[in-house]
PDB file as gemmi writes it, atoms N, CA and C in Angstrom:
CRYST1    1.000    1.000    1.000  90.00  90.00  90.00 P 1                      
ATOM      1  N   MET A   1       0.912  -1.201  -0.090  1.00  0.00           N  
ATOM      2  CA  MET A   1       0.014  -0.028  -0.019  1.00  0.00           C  
ATOM      3  C   MET A   1       0.871   1.252  -0.029  1.00  0.00           C  
ATOM      4  N   GLU A   2       0.635   2.101  -1.054  1.00  0.00           N  
ATOM      5  CA  GLU A   2       1.385   3.361  -1.092  1.00  0.00           C  
ATOM      6  C   GLU A   2       0.706   4.523  -0.259  1.00  0.00           C  
ATOM      7  N   HIS A   3       1.438   5.321   0.340  1.00  0.00           N  
ATOM      8  CA  HIS A   3       0.881   6.448   1.255  1.00  0.00           C  
ATOM      9  C   HIS A   3       1.538   7.739   0.632  1.00  0.00           C  
ATOM     10  N   ALA A   4       0.744   8.598   0.192  1.00  0.00           N  
ATOM     11  CA  ALA A   4       1.169   9.939  -0.308  1.00  0.00           C  
ATOM     12  C   ALA A   4       1.034  10.881   0.810  1.00  0.00           C  
ATOM     13  N   THR A   5       2.271  11.411   1.232  1.00  0.00           N  
ATOM     14  CA  THR A   5       2.246  12.308   2.358  1.00  0.00           C  
ATOM     15  C   THR A   5       2.002  13.826   1.752  1.00  0.00           C  
ATOM     16  N   ARG A   6       1.274  14.565   2.372  1.00  0.00           N  
ATOM     17  CA  ARG A   6       0.970  15.896   2.087  1.00  0.00           C  
ATOM     18  C   ARG A   6       1.752  16.861   2.726  1.00  0.00           C  
ATOM     19  N   ASN A   7       2.445  16.404   3.824  1.00  0.00           N  
ATOM     20  CA  ASN A   7       3.450  17.325   4.565  1.00  0.00           C  
ATOM     21  C   ASN A   7       4.816  16.714   4.479  1.00  0.00           C  
ATOM     22  N   PHE A   8       5.759  17.449   4.020  1.00  0.00           N  
ATOM     23  CA  PHE A   8       7.178  16.912   3.643  1.00  0.00           C  
ATOM     24  C   PHE A   8       8.283  17.972   3.723  1.00  0.00           C  
ATOM     25  N   HIS A   9       9.432  17.494   3.985  1.00  0.00           N  
ATOM     26  CA  HIS A   9      10.644  18.354   3.811  1.00  0.00           C  
ATOM     27  C   HIS A   9      10.932  18.491   2.328  1.00  0.00           C  
ATOM     28  N   ALA A  10      11.410  19.712   1.987  1.00  0.00           N  
ATOM     29  CA  ALA A  10      11.796  19.872   0.496  1.00  0.00           C  
ATOM     30  C   ALA A  10      13.180  20.696   0.467  1.00  0.00           C  
ATOM     31  N   HIS A  11      13.778  20.696  -0.659  1.00  0.00           N  
ATOM     32  CA  HIS A  11      15.074  21.462  -0.725  1.00  0.00           C  
ATOM     33  C   HIS A  11      15.932  21.180   0.300  1.00  0.00           C  
ATOM     34  N   GLY A  12      16.302  19.970   0.394  1.00  0.00           N  
ATOM     35  CA  GLY A  12      17.325  19.401   1.204  1.00  0.00           C  
ATOM     36  C   GLY A  12      16.918  19.620   2.712  1.00  0.00           C  
ATOM     37  N   GLY A  13      15.785  19.793   3.050  1.00  0.00           N  
ATOM     38  CA  GLY A  13      15.327  19.857   4.465  1.00  0.00           C  
ATOM     39  C   GLY A  13      15.291  21.426   4.789  1.00  0.00           C  
ATOM     40  N   ASN A  14      15.576  22.228   3.962  1.00  0.00           N  
ATOM     41  CA  ASN A  14      15.473  23.722   4.234  1.00  0.00           C  
ATOM     42  C   ASN A  14      13.985  24.231   4.188  1.00  0.00           C  
ATOM     43  N   GLU A  15      13.127  23.492   3.786  1.00  0.00           N  
ATOM     44  CA  GLU A  15      11.710  23.986   3.669  1.00  0.00           C  
ATOM     45  C   GLU A  15      10.754  22.753   4.029  1.00  0.00           C  
ATOM     46  N   TRP A  16       9.670  23.192   4.836  1.00  0.00           N  
ATOM     47  CA  TRP A  16       8.800  22.254   5.215  1.00  0.00           C  
ATOM     48  C   TRP A  16       7.512  22.613   4.521  1.00  0.00           C  
ATOM     49  N   VAL A  17       6.969  21.709   3.798  1.00  0.00           N  
ATOM     50  CA  VAL A  17       5.755  21.888   3.029  1.00  0.00           C  
ATOM     51  C   VAL A  17       4.511  21.226   3.637  1.00  0.00           C  
ATOM     52  N   ILE A  18       3.478  22.265   3.918  1.00  0.00           N  
ATOM     53  CA  ILE A  18       2.339  21.690   4.676  1.00  0.00           C  
ATOM     54  C   ILE A  18       1.169  21.518   3.552  1.00  0.00           C  
ATOM     55  N   GLY A  19       0.844  20.414   3.151  1.00  0.00           N  
ATOM     56  CA  GLY A  19      -0.227  20.255   2.234  1.00  0.00           C  
ATOM     57  C   GLY A  19      -1.561  19.775   2.858  1.00  0.00           C  
ATOM     58  N   GLY A  20      -1.349  19.306   4.241  1.00  0.00           N  
ATOM     59  CA  GLY A  20      -2.528  18.736   4.899  1.00  0.00           C  
ATOM     60  C   GLY A  20      -2.831  19.791   6.188  1.00  0.00           C  
ATOM     61  N   LYS A  21      -3.386  19.337   7.205  1.00  0.00           N  
ATOM     62  CA  LYS A  21      -3.744  20.215   8.238  1.00  0.00           C  
ATOM     63  C   LYS A  21      -2.535  20.335   9.283  1.00  0.00           C  
ATOM     64  N   LEU A  22      -2.390  21.431   9.781  1.00  0.00           N  
ATOM     65  CA  LEU A  22      -1.396  21.788  10.807  1.00  0.00           C  
ATOM     66  C   LEU A  22      -2.183  22.142  12.196  1.00  0.00           C  
ATOM     67  N   THR A  23      -1.988  21.379  13.140  1.00  0.00           N  
ATOM     68  CA  THR A  23      -2.708  21.477  14.446  1.00  0.00           C  
ATOM     69  C   THR A  23      -1.571  21.865  15.447  1.00  0.00           C  
ATOM     70  N   PHE A  24      -2.013  23.043  16.142  1.00  0.00           N  
ATOM     71  CA  PHE A  24      -1.165  23.345  17.460  1.00  0.00           C  
ATOM     72  C   PHE A  24      -1.938  22.868  18.567  1.00  0.00           C  
ATOM     73  N   LEU A  25      -1.376  22.180  19.436  1.00  0.00           N  
ATOM     74  CA  LEU A  25      -1.992  21.563  20.609  1.00  0.00           C  
ATOM     75  C   LEU A  25      -1.731  22.617  21.777  1.00  0.00           C  
ATOM     76  N   PRO A  26      -2.617  22.708  22.815  1.00  0.00           N  
ATOM     77  CA  PRO A  26      -2.522  23.658  23.841  1.00  0.00           C  
ATOM     78  C   PRO A  26      -1.001  23.603  24.445  1.00  0.00           C  
ATOM     79  N   GLY A  27      -0.355  24.863  24.731  1.00  0.00           N  
ATOM     80  CA  GLY A  27       0.948  24.922  25.109  1.00  0.00           C  
ATOM     81  C   GLY A  27       2.086  24.945  24.114  1.00  0.00           C  
ATOM     82  N   ALA A  28       1.630  24.717  22.751  1.00  0.00           N  
ATOM     83  CA  ALA A  28       2.649  24.706  21.704  1.00  0.00           C  
ATOM     84  C   ALA A  28       3.024  26.193  21.406  1.00  0.00           C  
ATOM     85  N   THR A  29       4.358  26.251  21.061  1.00  0.00           N  
ATOM     86  CA  THR A  29       4.800  27.670  20.752  1.00  0.00           C  
ATOM     87  C   THR A  29       5.428  27.641  19.370  1.00  0.00           C  
ATOM     88  N   VAL A  30       5.585  28.844  18.846  1.00  0.00           N  
ATOM     89  CA  VAL A  30       6.060  29.094  17.442  1.00  0.00           C  
ATOM     90  C   VAL A  30       7.246  30.188  17.685  1.00  0.00           C  
ATOM     91  N   GLU A  31       8.369  29.730  17.184  1.00  0.00           N  
ATOM     92  CA  GLU A  31       9.429  30.704  17.280  1.00  0.00           C  
ATOM     93  C   GLU A  31       9.875  31.176  15.891  1.00  0.00           C  
ATOM     94  N   GLY A  32      10.379  32.411  15.867  1.00  0.00           N  
ATOM     95  CA  GLY A  32      10.720  33.067  14.564  1.00  0.00           C  
ATOM     96  C   GLY A  32       9.725  33.466  13.567  1.00  0.00           C  
ATOM     97  N   ALA A  33       8.464  33.680  14.113  1.00  0.00           N  
ATOM     98  CA  ALA A  33       7.413  34.180  13.239  1.00  0.00           C  
ATOM     99  C   ALA A  33       7.094  35.522  13.375  1.00  0.00           C  
ATOM    100  N   GLU A  34       8.031  36.242  13.955  1.00  0.00           N  
ATOM    101  CA  GLU A  34       7.823  37.798  13.982  1.00  0.00           C  
ATOM    102  C   GLU A  34       7.458  38.283  12.677  1.00  0.00           C  
ATOM    103  N   GLY A  35       6.336  39.074  12.527  1.00  0.00           N  
ATOM    104  CA  GLY A  35       5.966  39.724  11.413  1.00  0.00           C  
ATOM    105  C   GLY A  35       5.157  38.756  10.342  1.00  0.00           C  
ATOM    106  N   LEU A  36       5.027  37.444  10.680  1.00  0.00           N  
ATOM    107  CA  LEU A  36       4.255  36.574   9.775  1.00  0.00           C  
ATOM    108  C   LEU A  36       2.945  36.796   9.749  1.00  0.00           C  
ATOM    109  N   PHE A  37       2.355  37.374  10.759  1.00  0.00           N  
ATOM    110  CA  PHE A  37       0.917  37.592  10.599  1.00  0.00           C  
ATOM    111  C   PHE A  37       0.588  39.143  10.676  1.00  0.00           C  
ATOM    112  N   ASP A  38       1.581  40.086  10.507  1.00  0.00           N  
ATOM    113  CA  ASP A  38       1.344  41.383  10.306  1.00  0.00           C  
ATOM    114  C   ASP A  38       0.377  41.890   9.218  1.00  0.00           C  
ATOM    115  N   ILE A  39      -0.312  42.812   9.379  1.00  0.00           N  
ATOM    116  CA  ILE A  39      -1.120  43.305   8.368  1.00  0.00           C  
ATOM    117  C   ILE A  39      -0.172  44.345   7.536  1.00  0.00           C  
ATOM    118  N   PRO A  40      -0.079  44.223   6.163  1.00  0.00           N  
ATOM    119  CA  PRO A  40       0.733  44.883   5.407  1.00  0.00           C  
ATOM    120  C   PRO A  40       0.358  46.411   5.498  1.00  0.00           C  
ATOM    121  N   LYS A  41       1.351  47.340   5.336  1.00  0.00           N  
ATOM    122  CA  LYS A  41       1.205  48.754   5.370  1.00  0.00           C  
ATOM    123  C   LYS A  41       0.229  49.028   4.362  1.00  0.00           C  
ATOM    124  N   GLY A  42      -0.804  49.959   4.616  1.00  0.00           N  
ATOM    125  CA  GLY A  42      -1.642  50.491   3.869  1.00  0.00           C  
ATOM    126  C   GLY A  42      -2.782  49.625   3.556  1.00  0.00           C  
ATOM    127  N   ALA A  43      -2.930  48.492   4.285  1.00  0.00           N  
ATOM    128  CA  ALA A  43      -3.965  47.532   4.150  1.00  0.00           C  
ATOM    129  C   ALA A  43      -5.327  48.321   4.907  1.00  0.00           C  
ATOM    130  N   GLU A  44      -6.437  48.100   4.399  1.00  0.00           N  
ATOM    131  CA  GLU A  44      -7.800  48.644   4.867  1.00  0.00           C  
ATOM    132  C   GLU A  44      -8.199  47.773   5.981  1.00  0.00           C  
ATOM    133  N   LEU A  45      -8.149  48.278   7.201  1.00  0.00           N  
ATOM    134  CA  LEU A  45      -8.548  47.415   8.296  1.00  0.00           C  
ATOM    135  C   LEU A  45      -9.959  47.812   8.864  1.00  0.00           C  
ATOM    136  N   GLN A  46     -10.673  48.783   8.357  1.00  0.00           N  
ATOM    137  CA  GLN A  46     -11.902  49.340   8.805  1.00  0.00           C  
ATOM    138  C   GLN A  46     -12.932  49.197   7.682  1.00  0.00           C  
ATOM    139  N   LEU A  47     -14.258  48.995   8.288  1.00  0.00           N  
ATOM    140  CA  LEU A  47     -15.254  49.091   7.397  1.00  0.00           C  
ATOM    141  C   LEU A  47     -15.645  50.625   6.986  1.00  0.00           C  
ATOM    142  N   PRO A  48     -16.313  50.783   5.879  1.00  0.00           N  
ATOM    143  CA  PRO A  48     -16.575  52.139   5.671  1.00  0.00           C  
ATOM    144  C   PRO A  48     -17.588  52.610   6.742  1.00  0.00           C  
ATOM    145  N   PHE A  49     -17.572  53.991   6.887  1.00  0.00           N  
ATOM    146  CA  PHE A  49     -18.378  54.611   7.835  1.00  0.00           C  
ATOM    147  C   PHE A  49     -19.824  54.196   7.530  1.00  0.00           C  
ATOM    148  N   ILE A  50     -20.574  53.735   8.526  1.00  0.00           N  
ATOM    149  CA  ILE A  50     -22.007  53.519   8.459  1.00  0.00           C  
ATOM    150  C   ILE A  50     -22.697  54.375   9.542  1.00  0.00           C  
ATOM    151  N   ALA A  51     -23.547  55.308   9.065  1.00  0.00           N  
ATOM    152  CA  ALA A  51     -24.200  56.139  10.086  1.00  0.00           C  
ATOM    153  C   ALA A  51     -25.074  55.394  10.991  1.00  0.00           C  
ATOM    154  N   ASP A  52     -25.360  55.966  12.217  1.00  0.00           N  
ATOM    155  CA  ASP A  52     -26.359  55.476  13.124  1.00  0.00           C  
ATOM    156  C   ASP A  52     -27.759  55.423  12.487  1.00  0.00           C  
ATOM    157  N   SER A  53     -28.426  54.232  12.674  1.00  0.00           N  
ATOM    158  CA  SER A  53     -29.767  54.222  12.267  1.00  0.00           C  
ATOM    159  C   SER A  53     -30.742  55.374  12.709  1.00  0.00           C  
ATOM    160  N   THR A  54     -31.457  55.958  11.948  1.00  0.00           N  
ATOM    161  CA  THR A  54     -32.501  56.831  12.461  1.00  0.00           C  
ATOM    162  C   THR A  54     -33.884  56.265  11.867  1.00  0.00           C  
ATOM    163  N   ALA A  55     -33.966  54.911  11.806  1.00  0.00           N  
ATOM    164  CA  ALA A  55     -35.152  54.360  11.371  1.00  0.00           C  
ATOM    165  C   ALA A  55     -36.309  54.571  12.463  1.00  0.00           C  
ATOM    166  N   THR A  56     -37.543  54.828  11.721  1.00  0.00           N  
ATOM    167  CA  THR A  56     -38.652  55.041  12.656  1.00  0.00           C  
ATOM    168  C   THR A  56     -39.616  53.958  12.438  1.00  0.00           C  
ATOM    169  N   SER A  57     -39.367  52.956  11.654  1.00  0.00           N  
ATOM    170  CA  SER A  57     -40.251  51.788  11.394  1.00  0.00           C  
ATOM    171  C   SER A  57     -39.349  50.516  11.337  1.00  0.00           C  
ATOM    172  N   VAL A  58     -40.099  49.516  11.519  1.00  0.00           N  
ATOM    173  CA  VAL A  58     -39.503  48.126  11.473  1.00  0.00           C  
ATOM    174  C   VAL A  58     -38.803  47.915  10.014  1.00  0.00           C  
ATOM    175  N   ALA A  59     -39.460  48.405   9.034  1.00  0.00           N  
ATOM    176  CA  ALA A  59     -39.123  48.101   7.709  1.00  0.00           C  
ATOM    177  C   ALA A  59     -37.774  49.082   7.377  1.00  0.00           C  
ATOM    178  N   ALA A  60     -37.828  50.200   7.855  1.00  0.00           N  
ATOM    179  CA  ALA A  60     -36.418  50.987   7.762  1.00  0.00           C  
ATOM    180  C   ALA A  60     -35.286  50.485   8.573  1.00  0.00           C  
ATOM    181  N   LEU A  61     -35.656  49.843   9.743  1.00  0.00           N  
ATOM    182  CA  LEU A  61     -34.505  49.297  10.460  1.00  0.00           C  
ATOM    183  C   LEU A  61     -34.085  48.112   9.855  1.00  0.00           C  
ATOM    184  N   ARG A  62     -34.967  47.406   9.177  1.00  0.00           N  
ATOM    185  CA  ARG A  62     -34.439  46.115   8.455  1.00  0.00           C  
ATOM    186  C   ARG A  62     -33.393  46.671   7.336  1.00  0.00           C  
ATOM    187  N   GLU A  63     -33.865  47.746   6.565  1.00  0.00           N  
ATOM    188  CA  GLU A  63     -32.939  48.215   5.528  1.00  0.00           C  
ATOM    189  C   GLU A  63     -31.480  48.419   6.039  1.00  0.00           C  
ATOM    190  N   ASP A  64     -31.563  49.266   7.156  1.00  0.00           N  
ATOM    191  CA  ASP A  64     -30.220  49.612   7.856  1.00  0.00           C  
ATOM    192  C   ASP A  64     -29.568  48.262   8.274  1.00  0.00           C  
ATOM    193  N   TYR A  65     -30.120  47.501   8.857  1.00  0.00           N  
ATOM    194  CA  TYR A  65     -29.471  46.207   9.295  1.00  0.00           C  
ATOM    195  C   TYR A  65     -28.944  45.436   8.109  1.00  0.00           C  
ATOM    196  N   ASN A  66     -29.637  45.313   7.015  1.00  0.00           N  
ATOM    197  CA  ASN A  66     -29.179  44.564   5.764  1.00  0.00           C  
ATOM    198  C   ASN A  66     -27.945  45.345   5.229  1.00  0.00           C  
ATOM    199  N   ALA A  67     -28.108  46.724   5.228  1.00  0.00           N  
ATOM    200  CA  ALA A  67     -26.747  47.478   4.786  1.00  0.00           C  
ATOM    201  C   ALA A  67     -25.589  47.218   5.574  1.00  0.00           C  
ATOM    202  N   LEU A  68     -25.747  47.044   6.900  1.00  0.00           N  
ATOM    203  CA  LEU A  68     -24.636  46.511   7.851  1.00  0.00           C  
ATOM    204  C   LEU A  68     -24.108  45.345   7.408  1.00  0.00           C  
ATOM    205  N   LEU A  69     -25.056  44.195   7.372  1.00  0.00           N  
ATOM    206  CA  LEU A  69     -24.662  42.864   6.854  1.00  0.00           C  
ATOM    207  C   LEU A  69     -23.942  42.913   5.463  1.00  0.00           C  
ATOM    208  N   ALA A  70     -24.408  43.710   4.615  1.00  0.00           N  
ATOM    209  CA  ALA A  70     -23.736  43.919   3.248  1.00  0.00           C  
ATOM    210  C   ALA A  70     -22.287  44.394   3.363  1.00  0.00           C  
ATOM    211  N   ALA A  71     -22.129  45.456   4.263  1.00  0.00           N  
ATOM    212  CA  ALA A  71     -20.896  45.963   4.494  1.00  0.00           C  
ATOM    213  C   ALA A  71     -19.877  44.969   5.031  1.00  0.00           C  
ATOM    214  N   LEU A  72     -20.317  44.037   5.998  1.00  0.00           N  
ATOM    215  CA  LEU A  72     -19.522  43.085   6.584  1.00  0.00           C  
ATOM    216  C   LEU A  72     -19.168  42.108   5.626  1.00  0.00           C  
ATOM    217  N   ARG A  73     -19.991  41.726   4.613  1.00  0.00           N  
ATOM    218  CA  ARG A  73     -19.674  40.797   3.524  1.00  0.00           C  
ATOM    219  C   ARG A  73     -18.624  41.388   2.575  1.00  0.00           C  
ATOM    220  N   THR A  74     -18.909  42.671   2.205  1.00  0.00           N  
ATOM    221  CA  THR A  74     -17.988  43.223   1.186  1.00  0.00           C  
ATOM    222  C   THR A  74     -16.643  43.321   1.719  1.00  0.00           C  
ATOM    223  N   ALA A  75     -16.470  43.605   3.028  1.00  0.00           N  
ATOM    224  CA  ALA A  75     -15.103  43.662   3.704  1.00  0.00           C  
ATOM    225  C   ALA A  75     -14.452  42.306   4.004  1.00  0.00           C  
ATOM    226  N   GLY A  76     -15.288  41.343   3.638  1.00  0.00           N  
ATOM    227  CA  GLY A  76     -14.605  39.851   3.921  1.00  0.00           C  
ATOM    228  C   GLY A  76     -14.720  39.555   5.320  1.00  0.00           C  
ATOM    229  N   LEU A  77     -15.568  40.204   6.142  1.00  0.00           N  
ATOM    230  CA  LEU A  77     -15.753  39.699   7.549  1.00  0.00           C  
ATOM    231  C   LEU A  77     -16.756  38.857   7.762  1.00  0.00           C  
ATOM    232  N   MET A  78     -17.561  38.456   6.819  1.00  0.00           N  
ATOM    233  CA  MET A  78     -18.693  37.611   6.772  1.00  0.00           C  
ATOM    234  C   MET A  78     -18.681  36.811   5.553  1.00  0.00           C  
ATOM    235  N   ALA A  79     -18.953  35.558   5.689  1.00  0.00           N  
ATOM    236  CA  ALA A  79     -19.235  34.772   4.446  1.00  0.00           C  
ATOM    237  C   ALA A  79     -20.157  35.248   3.389  1.00  0.00           C  
ATOM    238  N   ALA A  80     -19.947  35.405   2.088  1.00  0.00           N  
ATOM    239  CA  ALA A  80     -20.952  35.938   1.193  1.00  0.00           C  
ATOM    240  C   ALA A  80     -22.105  34.972   0.767  1.00  0.00           C  
ATOM    241  N   ASN A  81     -22.062  33.616   1.215  1.00  0.00           N  
ATOM    242  CA  ASN A  81     -22.941  32.858   0.927  1.00  0.00           C  
ATOM    243  C   ASN A  81     -23.473  32.076   2.161  1.00  0.00           C  
ATOM    244  N   VAL A  82     -24.632  31.457   2.082  1.00  0.00           N  
ATOM    245  CA  VAL A  82     -25.112  30.566   3.190  1.00  0.00           C  
ATOM    246  C   VAL A  82     -24.655  29.340   2.970  1.00  0.00           C  
ATOM    247  N   PRO A  83     -24.158  28.682   4.216  1.00  0.00           N  
ATOM    248  CA  PRO A  83     -23.848  27.209   4.171  1.00  0.00           C  
ATOM    249  C   PRO A  83     -24.929  26.374   3.867  1.00  0.00           C  
ATOM    250  N   VAL A  84     -24.641  25.308   3.023  1.00  0.00           N  
ATOM    251  CA  VAL A  84     -25.536  24.325   2.771  1.00  0.00           C  
ATOM    252  C   VAL A  84     -25.428  23.083   3.448  1.00  0.00           C  
ATOM    253  N   ASN A  85     -26.452  22.602   4.217  1.00  0.00           N  
ATOM    254  CA  ASN A  85     -26.492  21.302   5.003  1.00  0.00           C  
ATOM    255  C   ASN A  85     -25.281  21.479   6.062  1.00  0.00           C  
ATOM    256  N   GLY A  86     -25.091  22.605   6.626  1.00  0.00           N  
ATOM    257  CA  GLY A  86     -24.119  22.810   7.710  1.00  0.00           C  
ATOM    258  C   GLY A  86     -22.712  22.768   7.275  1.00  0.00           C  
ATOM    259  N   ASP A  87     -22.433  22.589   5.902  1.00  0.00           N  
ATOM    260  CA  ASP A  87     -21.096  22.449   5.382  1.00  0.00           C  
ATOM    261  C   ASP A  87     -20.493  23.702   4.906  1.00  0.00           C  
ATOM    262  N   ALA A  88     -19.686  24.363   5.621  1.00  0.00           N  
ATOM    263  CA  ALA A  88     -19.136  25.690   5.104  1.00  0.00           C  
ATOM    264  C   ALA A  88     -18.597  25.714   3.712  1.00  0.00           C  
ATOM    265  N   GLU A  89     -18.132  24.461   3.278  1.00  0.00           N  
ATOM    266  CA  GLU A  89     -17.413  24.374   1.995  1.00  0.00           C  
ATOM    267  C   GLU A  89     -18.434  24.595   0.834  1.00  0.00           C  
ATOM    268  N   GLN A  90     -19.613  24.040   1.036  1.00  0.00           N  
ATOM    269  CA  GLN A  90     -20.656  24.065  -0.088  1.00  0.00           C  
ATOM    270  C   GLN A  90     -21.662  25.280   0.268  1.00  0.00           C  
ATOM    271  N   THR A  91     -21.783  26.179  -0.669  1.00  0.00           N  
ATOM    272  CA  THR A  91     -22.492  27.416  -0.465  1.00  0.00           C  
ATOM    273  C   THR A  91     -23.387  27.611  -1.604  1.00  0.00           C  
ATOM    274  N   GLU A  92     -24.614  28.224  -1.321  1.00  0.00           N  
ATOM    275  CA  GLU A  92     -25.457  28.855  -2.383  1.00  0.00           C  
ATOM    276  C   GLU A  92     -25.670  30.225  -2.258  1.00  0.00           C  
ATOM    277  N   PRO A  93     -25.891  30.888  -3.300  1.00  0.00           N  
ATOM    278  CA  PRO A  93     -26.073  32.359  -3.258  1.00  0.00           C  
ATOM    279  C   PRO A  93     -27.152  32.755  -2.330  1.00  0.00           C  
ATOM    280  N   ASP A  94     -26.892  33.724  -1.638  1.00  0.00           N  
ATOM    281  CA  ASP A  94     -27.943  34.366  -0.641  1.00  0.00           C  
ATOM    282  C   ASP A  94     -29.276  33.488  -0.487  1.00  0.00           C  
ATOM    283  N   GLY A  95     -29.353  32.876   0.637  1.00  0.00           N  
ATOM    284  CA  GLY A  95     -30.617  32.253   0.902  1.00  0.00           C  
ATOM    285  C   GLY A  95     -30.461  30.768   1.000  1.00  0.00           C  
ATOM    286  N   GLY A  96     -29.796  30.092   0.337  1.00  0.00           N  
ATOM    287  CA  GLY A  96     -29.536  28.662   0.277  1.00  0.00           C  
ATOM    288  C   GLY A  96     -30.763  27.792   0.352  1.00  0.00           C  
ATOM    289  N   GLU A  97     -31.871  28.246  -0.356  1.00  0.00           N  
ATOM    290  CA  GLU A  97     -33.079  27.392  -0.386  1.00  0.00           C  
ATOM    291  C   GLU A  97     -33.321  26.871  -1.643  1.00  0.00           C  
TER     292      GLU A  97                                                      
END                                                                             
């Protein structure tokens, strides 16, 4: 039986290739990763300004709420599609029905 590994050393051991899952157990530490997860200079970290709601009806409040959800999706802070059957990998456009 042949087993294809997805995690392996490459380039004479100078590189570790992760093609599978990498799990850090409680208490694990990572050394030498300074700057690895830093946000690049100039990257937009804020949503665009959204004014406080001045809605005086439920319908108007719904519009304001949906505008907030749309801003979250556009900024990439919320998935753009609804998961199908609880599987985040399979999605259908808005509604999933």
